[in-house]
N, CA, C and O atoms as a Maestro MAE file, in Angstrom:
{
 s_m_m2io_version
 :::
 2.0.0
}

f_m_ct {
 s_m_title
 :::
 protein
 m_atom[264] {
  # First column is atom index #
  i_m_mmod_type
  r_m_x_coord
  r_m_y_coord
  r_m_z_coord
  i_m_residue_number
  s_m_chain_name
  s_m_pdb_residue_name
  s_m_pdb_atom_name
  i_m_atomic_number
  :::
  1 25 96.763 74.865 53.564 1 A "MET " " N  " 7
  2 3 95.730 75.287 54.478 1 A "MET " " CA " 6
  3 2 94.522 75.824 53.717 1 A "MET " " C  " 6
  4 15 93.513 76.179 54.327 1 A "MET " " O  " 8
  5 25 94.614 75.885 52.403 2 A "TYR " " N  " 7
  6 3 93.511 76.392 51.615 2 A "TYR " " CA " 6
  7 2 92.310 75.461 51.753 2 A "TYR " " C  " 6
  8 15 92.419 74.258 51.515 2 A "TYR " " O  " 8
  9 25 91.185 76.014 52.131 3 A "GLY " " N  " 7
  10 3 89.971 75.230 52.247 3 A "GLY " " CA " 6
  11 2 89.858 74.425 53.525 3 A "GLY " " C  " 6
  12 15 88.983 73.566 53.627 3 A "GLY " " O  " 8
  13 25 90.714 74.675 54.505 4 A "CYS " " N  " 7
  14 3 90.698 73.871 55.729 4 A "CYS " " CA " 6
  15 2 89.418 74.080 56.534 4 A "CYS " " C  " 6
  16 15 89.133 73.310 57.451 4 A "CYS " " O  " 8
  17 25 88.652 75.103 56.202 5 A "GLU " " N  " 7
  18 3 87.398 75.335 56.906 5 A "GLU " " CA " 6
  19 2 86.423 74.189 56.695 5 A "GLU " " C  " 6
  20 15 85.557 73.952 57.537 5 A "GLU " " O  " 8
  21 25 86.552 73.472 55.578 6 A "ALA " " N  " 7
  22 3 85.617 72.402 55.242 6 A "ALA " " CA " 6
  23 2 86.181 71.004 55.509 6 A "ALA " " C  " 6
  24 15 85.505 70.012 55.235 6 A "ALA " " O  " 8
  25 25 87.395 70.906 56.033 7 A "TRP " " N  " 7
  26 3 87.988 69.597 56.267 7 A "TRP " " CA " 6
  27 2 87.301 68.894 57.422 7 A "TRP " " C  " 6
  28 15 86.903 69.520 58.404 7 A "TRP " " O  " 8
  29 25 87.170 67.586 57.287 8 A "THR " " N  " 7
  30 3 86.740 66.745 58.389 8 A "THR " " CA " 6
  31 2 87.990 66.078 58.933 8 A "THR " " C  " 6
  32 15 88.675 65.349 58.216 8 A "THR " " O  " 8
  33 25 88.286 66.325 60.192 9 A "ILE " " N  " 7
  34 3 89.531 65.814 60.756 9 A "ILE " " CA " 6
  35 2 89.209 64.638 61.683 9 A "ILE " " C  " 6
  36 15 88.702 64.816 62.790 9 A "ILE " " O  " 8
  37 25 89.517 63.441 61.199 10 A "SER " " N  " 7
  38 3 89.378 62.248 62.024 10 A "SER " " CA " 6
  39 2 90.682 62.044 62.800 10 A "SER " " C  " 6
  40 15 91.654 62.770 62.594 10 A "SER " " O  " 8
  41 25 90.691 61.073 63.673 11 A "LYS " " N  " 7
  42 3 91.895 60.796 64.464 11 A "LYS " " CA " 6
  43 2 93.050 60.375 63.556 11 A "LYS " " C  " 6
  44 15 94.200 60.749 63.790 11 A "LYS " " O  " 8
  45 25 92.738 59.597 62.519 12 A "GLN " " N  " 7
  46 3 93.767 59.142 61.585 12 A "GLN " " CA " 6
  47 2 94.373 60.327 60.825 12 A "GLN " " C  " 6
  48 15 95.592 60.401 60.668 12 A "GLN " " O  " 8
  49 25 93.548 61.234 60.363 13 A "ILE " " N  " 7
  50 3 94.042 62.406 59.647 13 A "ILE " " CA " 6
  51 2 94.832 63.309 60.596 13 A "ILE " " C  " 6
  52 15 95.852 63.878 60.208 13 A "ILE " " O  " 8
  53 25 94.363 63.440 61.835 14 A "GLN " " N  " 7
  54 3 95.078 64.249 62.816 14 A "GLN " " CA " 6
  55 2 96.480 63.680 63.054 14 A "GLN " " C  " 6
  56 15 97.443 64.442 63.140 14 A "GLN " " O  " 8
  57 25 96.607 62.360 63.161 15 A "ASN " " N  " 7
  58 3 97.919 61.738 63.354 15 A "ASN " " CA " 6
  59 2 98.828 61.996 62.159 15 A "ASN " " C  " 6
  60 15 100.021 62.243 62.331 15 A "ASN " " O  " 8
  61 25 98.272 61.940 60.947 16 A "LYS " " N  " 7
  62 3 99.072 62.208 59.753 16 A "LYS " " CA " 6
  63 2 99.518 63.666 59.696 16 A "LYS " " C  " 6
  64 15 100.647 63.953 59.298 16 A "LYS " " O  " 8
  65 25 98.644 64.584 60.090 17 A "LEU " " N  " 7
  66 3 99.013 66.000 60.115 17 A "LEU " " CA " 6
  67 2 100.122 66.259 61.126 17 A "LEU " " C  " 6
  68 15 101.047 67.022 60.850 17 A "LEU " " O  " 8
  69 25 100.034 65.625 62.298 18 A "GLU " " N  " 7
  70 3 101.074 65.805 63.315 18 A "GLU " " CA " 6
  71 2 102.402 65.205 62.857 18 A "GLU " " C  " 6
  72 15 103.461 65.773 63.122 18 A "GLU " " O  " 8
  73 25 102.354 64.063 62.175 19 A "ALA " " N  " 7
  74 3 103.581 63.459 61.648 19 A "ALA " " CA " 6
  75 2 104.208 64.351 60.584 19 A "ALA " " C  " 6
  76 15 105.429 64.498 60.530 19 A "ALA " " O  " 8
  77 25 103.375 64.942 59.744 20 A "THR " " N  " 7
  78 3 103.874 65.847 58.712 20 A "THR " " CA " 6
  79 2 104.504 67.083 59.333 20 A "THR " " C  " 6
  80 15 105.545 67.556 58.877 20 A "THR " " O  " 8
  81 25 103.864 67.604 60.380 21 A "GLU " " N  " 7
  82 3 104.416 68.769 61.068 21 A "GLU " " CA " 6
  83 2 105.791 68.456 61.647 21 A "GLU " " C  " 6
  84 15 106.703 69.279 61.567 21 A "GLU " " O  " 8
  85 25 105.943 67.265 62.232 22 A "MET " " N  " 7
  86 3 107.240 66.881 62.793 22 A "MET " " CA " 6
  87 2 108.265 66.689 61.675 22 A "MET " " C  " 6
  88 15 109.437 67.022 61.849 22 A "MET " " O  " 8
  89 25 107.837 66.156 60.533 23 A "TRP " " N  " 7
  90 3 108.755 65.980 59.415 23 A "TRP " " CA " 6
  91 2 109.275 67.334 58.941 23 A "TRP " " C  " 6
  92 15 110.468 67.489 58.680 23 A "TRP " " O  " 8
  93 25 108.365 68.326 58.829 24 A "PHE " " N  " 7
  94 3 108.772 69.673 58.433 24 A "PHE " " CA " 6
  95 2 109.778 70.246 59.427 24 A "PHE " " C  " 6
  96 15 110.786 70.830 59.031 24 A "PHE " " O  " 8
  97 25 109.504 70.080 60.703 25 A "LEU " " N  " 7
  98 3 110.363 70.637 61.741 25 A "LEU " " CA " 6
  99 2 111.745 69.991 61.708 25 A "LEU " " C  " 6
  100 15 112.757 70.680 61.833 25 A "LEU " " O  " 8
  101 25 111.790 68.676 61.541 26 A "ARG " " N  " 7
  102 3 113.082 67.993 61.463 26 A "ARG " " CA " 6
  103 2 113.876 68.448 60.233 26 A "ARG " " C  " 6
  104 15 115.098 68.584 60.290 26 A "ARG " " O  " 8
  105 25 113.167 68.680 59.121 27 A "ARG " " N  " 7
  106 3 113.853 69.160 57.919 27 A "ARG " " CA " 6
  107 2 114.425 70.560 58.136 27 A "ARG " " C  " 6
  108 15 115.552 70.843 57.728 27 A "ARG " " O  " 8
  109 25 113.655 71.427 58.775 28 A "MET " " N  " 7
  110 3 114.134 72.792 59.019 28 A "MET " " CA " 6
  111 2 115.342 72.797 59.948 28 A "MET " " C  " 6
  112 15 116.246 73.616 59.784 28 A "MET " " O  " 8
  113 25 115.365 71.885 60.926 29 A "LEU " " N  " 7
  114 3 116.481 71.815 61.864 29 A "LEU " " CA " 6
  115 2 117.619 70.940 61.356 29 A "LEU " " C  " 6
  116 15 118.648 70.808 62.018 29 A "LEU " " O  " 8
  117 25 117.433 70.340 60.175 30 A "ARG " " N  " 7
  118 3 118.422 69.452 59.560 30 A "ARG " " CA " 6
  119 2 118.783 68.274 60.465 30 A "ARG " " C  " 6
  120 15 119.953 67.934 60.641 30 A "ARG " " O  " 8
  121 25 117.756 67.672 61.025 31 A "ILE " " N  " 7
  122 3 117.927 66.485 61.851 31 A "ILE " " CA " 6
  123 2 117.606 65.283 60.969 31 A "ILE " " C  " 6
  124 15 116.477 65.159 60.494 31 A "ILE " " O  " 8
  125 25 118.572 64.393 60.741 32 A "PRO " " N  " 7
  126 3 118.296 63.248 59.872 32 A "PRO " " CA " 6
  127 2 117.291 62.297 60.518 32 A "PRO " " C  " 6
  128 15 117.212 62.190 61.741 32 A "PRO " " O  " 8
  129 25 116.533 61.614 59.676 33 A "TRP " " N  " 7
  130 3 115.513 60.717 60.202 33 A "TRP " " CA " 6
  131 2 116.133 59.503 60.883 33 A "TRP " " C  " 6
  132 15 115.454 58.798 61.629 33 A "TRP " " O  " 8
  133 25 117.433 59.250 60.632 34 A "THR " " N  " 7
  134 3 118.112 58.117 61.254 34 A "THR " " CA " 6
  135 2 118.589 58.428 62.661 34 A "THR " " C  " 6
  136 15 118.956 57.513 63.398 34 A "THR " " O  " 8
  137 25 118.592 59.706 63.056 35 A "SER " " N  " 7
  138 3 119.022 60.039 64.414 35 A "SER " " CA " 6
  139 2 117.953 59.612 65.404 35 A "SER " " C  " 6
  140 15 116.759 59.681 65.111 35 A "SER " " O  " 8
  141 25 118.379 59.177 66.556 36 A "LYS " " N  " 7
  142 3 117.466 58.635 67.565 36 A "LYS " " CA " 6
  143 2 116.994 59.746 68.498 36 A "LYS " " C  " 6
  144 15 117.296 59.733 69.692 36 A "LYS " " O  " 8
  145 25 116.258 60.699 67.953 37 A "LYS " " N  " 7
  146 3 115.734 61.796 68.765 37 A "LYS " " CA " 6
  147 2 114.220 61.674 68.839 37 A "LYS " " C  " 6
  148 15 113.560 61.437 67.827 37 A "LYS " " O  " 8
  149 25 113.683 61.832 70.018 38 A "THR " " N  " 7
  150 3 112.237 61.762 70.178 38 A "THR " " CA " 6
  151 2 111.605 63.049 69.667 38 A "THR " " C  " 6
  152 15 112.277 64.069 69.514 38 A "THR " " O  " 8
  153 25 110.311 62.985 69.407 39 A "ASN " " N  " 7
  154 3 109.596 64.178 68.954 39 A "ASN " " CA " 6
  155 2 109.642 65.269 70.020 39 A "ASN " " C  " 6
  156 15 109.762 66.450 69.693 39 A "ASN " " O  " 8
  157 25 109.546 64.885 71.283 40 A "GLU " " N  " 7
  158 3 109.593 65.877 72.359 40 A "GLU " " CA " 6
  159 2 110.938 66.594 72.384 40 A "GLU " " C  " 6
  160 15 110.997 67.803 72.609 40 A "GLU " " O  " 8
  161 25 112.008 65.854 72.155 41 A "ARG " " N  " 7
  162 3 113.342 66.464 72.146 41 A "ARG " " CA " 6
  163 2 113.494 67.431 70.970 41 A "ARG " " C  " 6
  164 15 114.084 68.502 71.112 41 A "ARG " " O  " 8
  165 25 112.963 67.051 69.819 42 A "VAL " " N  " 7
  166 3 113.016 67.927 68.644 42 A "VAL " " CA " 6
  167 2 112.211 69.198 68.911 42 A "VAL " " C  " 6
  168 15 112.657 70.298 68.583 42 A "VAL " " O  " 8
  169 25 111.030 69.049 69.503 43 A "LEU " " N  " 7
  170 3 110.209 70.219 69.824 43 A "LEU " " CA " 6
  171 2 110.916 71.129 70.824 43 A "LEU " " C  " 6
  172 15 110.831 72.352 70.712 43 A "LEU " " O  " 8
  173 25 111.614 70.547 71.803 44 A "ASN " " N  " 7
  174 3 112.363 71.356 72.764 44 A "ASN " " CA " 6
  175 2 113.513 72.099 72.103 44 A "ASN " " C  " 6
  176 15 113.770 73.259 72.426 44 A "ASN " " O  " 8
  177 25 114.201 71.445 71.185 45 A "GLU " " N  " 7
  178 3 115.303 72.101 70.469 45 A "GLU " " CA " 6
  179 2 114.807 73.297 69.669 45 A "GLU " " C  " 6
  180 15 115.496 74.311 69.560 45 A "GLU " " O  " 8
  181 25 113.612 73.174 69.113 46 A "ALA " " N  " 7
  182 3 113.062 74.239 68.278 46 A "ALA " " CA " 6
  183 2 112.290 75.269 69.098 46 A "ALA " " C  " 6
  184 15 111.842 76.280 68.557 46 A "ALA " " O  " 8
  185 25 112.130 75.020 70.391 47 A "ASN " " N  " 7
  186 3 111.321 75.889 71.259 47 A "ASN " " CA " 6
  187 2 109.924 76.072 70.678 47 A "ASN " " C  " 6
  188 15 109.411 77.189 70.606 47 A "ASN " " O  " 8
  189 25 109.321 74.970 70.267 48 A "LYS " " N  " 7
  190 3 108.003 74.986 69.629 48 A "LYS " " CA " 6
  191 2 107.072 74.024 70.338 48 A "LYS " " C  " 6
  192 15 107.489 73.158 71.107 48 A "LYS " " O  " 8
  193 25 105.780 74.213 70.047 49 A "ARG " " N  " 7
  194 3 104.749 73.257 70.430 49 A "ARG " " CA " 6
  195 2 104.032 72.859 69.160 49 A "ARG " " C  " 6
  196 15 104.063 73.590 68.170 49 A "ARG " " O  " 8
  197 25 103.391 71.714 69.177 50 A "ARG " " N  " 7
  198 3 102.618 71.311 68.001 50 A "ARG " " CA " 6
  199 2 101.463 72.273 67.841 50 A "ARG " " C  " 6
  200 15 100.739 72.557 68.795 50 A "ARG " " O  " 8
  201 25 101.294 72.773 66.627 51 A "SER " " N  " 7
  202 3 100.277 73.802 66.444 51 A "SER " " CA " 6
  203 2 99.479 73.668 65.158 51 A "SER " " C  " 6
  204 15 98.511 74.407 64.976 51 A "SER " " O  " 8
  205 25 99.835 72.772 64.268 52 A "LEU " " N  " 7
  206 3 99.168 72.694 62.977 52 A "LEU " " CA " 6
  207 2 97.692 72.327 63.120 52 A "LEU " " C  " 6
  208 15 96.836 73.001 62.546 52 A "LEU " " O  " 8
  209 25 97.382 71.283 63.867 53 A "VAL " " N  " 7
  210 3 95.990 70.852 64.026 53 A "VAL " " CA " 6
  211 2 95.205 71.918 64.774 53 A "VAL " " C  " 6
  212 15 94.048 72.183 64.446 53 A "VAL " " O  " 8
  213 25 95.821 72.530 65.773 54 A "ARG " " N  " 7
  214 3 95.162 73.590 66.546 54 A "ARG " " CA " 6
  215 2 94.827 74.783 65.650 54 A "ARG " " C  " 6
  216 15 93.758 75.379 65.781 54 A "ARG " " O  " 8
  217 25 95.740 75.129 64.742 55 A "THR " " N  " 7
  218 3 95.506 76.234 63.812 55 A "THR " " CA " 6
  219 2 94.362 75.915 62.857 55 A "THR " " C  " 6
  220 15 93.528 76.774 62.569 55 A "THR " " O  " 8
  221 25 94.327 74.690 62.372 56 A "ILE " " N  " 7
  222 3 93.246 74.290 61.468 56 A "ILE " " CA " 6
  223 2 91.908 74.366 62.190 56 A "ILE " " C  " 6
  224 15 90.929 74.867 61.638 56 A "ILE " " O  " 8
  225 25 91.866 73.872 63.414 57 A "ARG " " N  " 7
  226 3 90.614 73.878 64.164 57 A "ARG " " CA " 6
  227 2 90.146 75.313 64.473 57 A "ARG " " C  " 6
  228 15 88.941 75.555 64.540 57 A "ARG " " O  " 8
  229 25 91.060 76.250 64.659 58 A "LYS " " N  " 7
  230 3 90.683 77.647 64.886 58 A "LYS " " CA " 6
  231 2 90.019 78.253 63.652 58 A "LYS " " C  " 6
  232 15 89.125 79.091 63.767 58 A "LYS " " O  " 8
  233 25 90.460 77.825 62.480 59 A "ARG " " N  " 7
  234 3 89.915 78.369 61.239 59 A "ARG " " CA " 6
  235 2 88.558 77.791 60.878 59 A "ARG " " C  " 6
  236 15 87.836 78.356 60.056 59 A "ARG " " O  " 8
  237 25 88.212 76.667 61.488 60 A "GLN " " N  " 7
  238 3 86.933 76.040 61.175 60 A "GLN " " CA " 6
  239 2 85.820 76.683 61.995 60 A "GLN " " C  " 6
  240 15 86.019 77.031 63.159 60 A "GLN " " O  " 8
  241 25 84.656 76.838 61.386 61 A "PRO " " N  " 7
  242 3 83.522 77.381 62.148 61 A "PRO " " CA " 6
  243 2 83.040 76.351 63.162 61 A "PRO " " C  " 6
  244 15 83.246 75.153 62.969 61 A "PRO " " O  " 8
  245 25 82.404 76.799 64.233 62 A "PRO " " N  " 7
  246 3 81.857 75.837 65.185 62 A "PRO " " CA " 6
  247 2 80.825 74.942 64.503 62 A "PRO " " C  " 6
  248 15 80.156 75.368 63.561 62 A "PRO " " O  " 8
  249 25 80.696 73.706 64.975 63 A "PHE " " N  " 7
  250 3 79.808 72.756 64.308 63 A "PHE " " CA " 6
  251 2 78.355 73.179 64.361 63 A "PHE " " C  " 6
  252 15 77.576 72.781 63.495 63 A "PHE " " O  " 8
  253 25 77.958 73.979 65.356 64 A "TRP " " N  " 7
  254 3 76.565 74.407 65.446 64 A "TRP " " CA " 6
  255 2 76.251 75.573 64.504 64 A "TRP " " C  " 6
  256 15 75.085 75.925 64.326 64 A "TRP " " O  " 8
  257 25 77.275 76.169 63.903 65 A "ALA " " N  " 7
  258 3 77.062 77.307 63.004 65 A "ALA " " CA " 6
  259 2 76.810 76.855 61.567 65 A "ALA " " C  " 6
  260 15 76.557 77.686 60.695 65 A "ALA " " O  " 8
  261 25 76.876 75.567 61.316 66 A "THR " " N  " 7
  262 3 76.682 75.089 59.929 66 A "THR " " CA " 6
  263 2 75.241 74.771 59.648 66 A "THR " " C  " 6
  264 15 74.905 74.360 58.537 66 A "THR " " O  " 8
  :::
 }
 m_bond[263] {
  # First column is bond index #
  i_m_from
  i_m_to
  i_m_order
  :::
  1 1 2 1
  2 2 3 1
  3 3 4 2
  4 3 5 1
  5 5 6 1
  6 6 7 1
  7 7 8 2
  8 7 9 1
  9 9 10 1
  10 10 11 1
  11 11 12 2
  12 11 13 1
  13 13 14 1
  14 14 15 1
  15 15 16 2
  16 15 17 1
  17 17 18 1
  18 18 19 1
  19 19 20 2
  20 19 21 1
  21 21 22 1
  22 22 23 1
  23 23 24 2
  24 23 25 1
  25 25 26 1
  26 26 27 1
  27 27 28 2
  28 27 29 1
  29 29 30 1
  30 30 31 1
  31 31 32 2
  32 31 33 1
  33 33 34 1
  34 34 35 1
  35 35 36 2
  36 35 37 1
  37 37 38 1
  38 38 39 1
  39 39 40 2
  40 39 41 1
  41 41 42 1
  42 42 43 1
  43 43 44 2
  44 43 45 1
  45 45 46 1
  46 46 47 1
  47 47 48 2
  48 47 49 1
  49 49 50 1
  50 50 51 1
  51 51 52 2
  52 51 53 1
  53 53 54 1
  54 54 55 1
  55 55 56 2
  56 55 57 1
  57 57 58 1
  58 58 59 1
  59 59 60 2
  60 59 61 1
  61 61 62 1
  62 62 63 1
  63 63 64 2
  64 63 65 1
  65 65 66 1
  66 66 67 1
  67 67 68 2
  68 67 69 1
  69 69 70 1
  70 70 71 1
  71 71 72 2
  72 71 73 1
  73 73 74 1
  74 74 75 1
  75 75 76 2
  76 75 77 1
  77 77 78 1
  78 78 79 1
  79 79 80 2
  80 79 81 1
  81 81 82 1
  82 82 83 1
  83 83 84 2
  84 83 85 1
  85 85 86 1
  86 86 87 1
  87 87 88 2
  88 87 89 1
  89 89 90 1
  90 90 91 1
  91 91 92 2
  92 91 93 1
  93 93 94 1
  94 94 95 1
  95 95 96 2
  96 95 97 1
  97 97 98 1
  98 98 99 1
  99 99 100 2
  100 99 101 1
  101 101 102 1
  102 102 103 1
  103 103 104 2
  104 103 105 1
  105 105 106 1
  106 106 107 1
  107 107 108 2
  108 107 109 1
  109 109 110 1
  110 110 111 1
  111 111 112 2
  112 111 113 1
  113 113 114 1
  114 114 115 1
  115 115 116 2
  116 115 117 1
  117 117 118 1
  118 118 119 1
  119 119 120 2
  120 119 121 1
  121 121 122 1
  122 122 123 1
  123 123 124 2
  124 123 125 1
  125 125 126 1
  126 126 127 1
  127 127 128 2
  128 127 129 1
  129 129 130 1
  130 130 131 1
  131 131 132 2
  132 131 133 1
  133 133 134 1
  134 134 135 1
  135 135 136 2
  136 135 137 1
  137 137 138 1
  138 138 139 1
  139 139 140 2
  140 139 141 1
  141 141 142 1
  142 142 143 1
  143 143 144 2
  144 143 145 1
  145 145 146 1
  146 146 147 1
  147 147 148 2
  148 147 149 1
  149 149 150 1
  150 150 151 1
  151 151 152 2
  152 151 153 1
  153 153 154 1
  154 154 155 1
  155 155 156 2
  156 155 157 1
  157 157 158 1
  158 158 159 1
  159 159 160 2
  160 159 161 1
  161 161 162 1
  162 162 163 1
  163 163 164 2
  164 163 165 1
  165 165 166 1
  166 166 167 1
  167 167 168 2
  168 167 169 1
  169 169 170 1
  170 170 171 1
  171 171 172 2
  172 171 173 1
  173 173 174 1
  174 174 175 1
  175 175 176 2
  176 175 177 1
  177 177 178 1
  178 178 179 1
  179 179 180 2
  180 179 181 1
  181 181 182 1
  182 182 183 1
  183 183 184 2
  184 183 185 1
  185 185 186 1
  186 186 187 1
  187 187 188 2
  188 187 189 1
  189 189 190 1
  190 190 191 1
  191 191 192 2
  192 191 193 1
  193 193 194 1
  194 194 195 1
  195 195 196 2
  196 195 197 1
  197 197 198 1
  198 198 199 1
  199 199 200 2
  200 199 201 1
  201 201 202 1
  202 202 203 1
  203 203 204 2
  204 203 205 1
  205 205 206 1
  206 206 207 1
  207 207 208 2
  208 207 209 1
  209 209 210 1
  210 210 211 1
  211 211 212 2
  212 211 213 1
  213 213 214 1
  214 214 215 1
  215 215 216 2
  216 215 217 1
  217 217 218 1
  218 218 219 1
  219 219 220 2
  220 219 221 1
  221 221 222 1
  222 222 223 1
  223 223 224 2
  224 223 225 1
  225 225 226 1
  226 226 227 1
  227 227 228 2
  228 227 229 1
  229 229 230 1
  230 230 231 1
  231 231 232 2
  232 231 233 1
  233 233 234 1
  234 234 235 1
  235 235 236 2
  236 235 237 1
  237 237 238 1
  238 238 239 1
  239 239 240 2
  240 239 241 1
  241 241 242 1
  242 242 243 1
  243 243 244 2
  244 243 245 1
  245 245 246 1
  246 246 247 1
  247 247 248 2
  248 247 249 1
  249 249 250 1
  250 250 251 1
  251 251 252 2
  252 251 253 1
  253 253 254 1
  254 254 255 1
  255 255 256 2
  256 255 257 1
  257 257 258 1
  258 258 259 1
  259 259 260 2
  260 259 261 1
  261 261 262 1
  262 262 263 1
  263 263 264 2
  :::
 }
}
């Protein structure tokens, strides 16, 4: 997250960040990638919502402040 204030987040980068977040969550819950669980089911098991992109966007200054 270091330097995320200056990141430009395109749709492609946002998708990669969300995939990485899900990978981290599956690793923490020890869910193998071969199991047929949807991302929504994994999020429900962890009682979590996706928050990585939202957190990055909170740390960035508004575009009119630059």
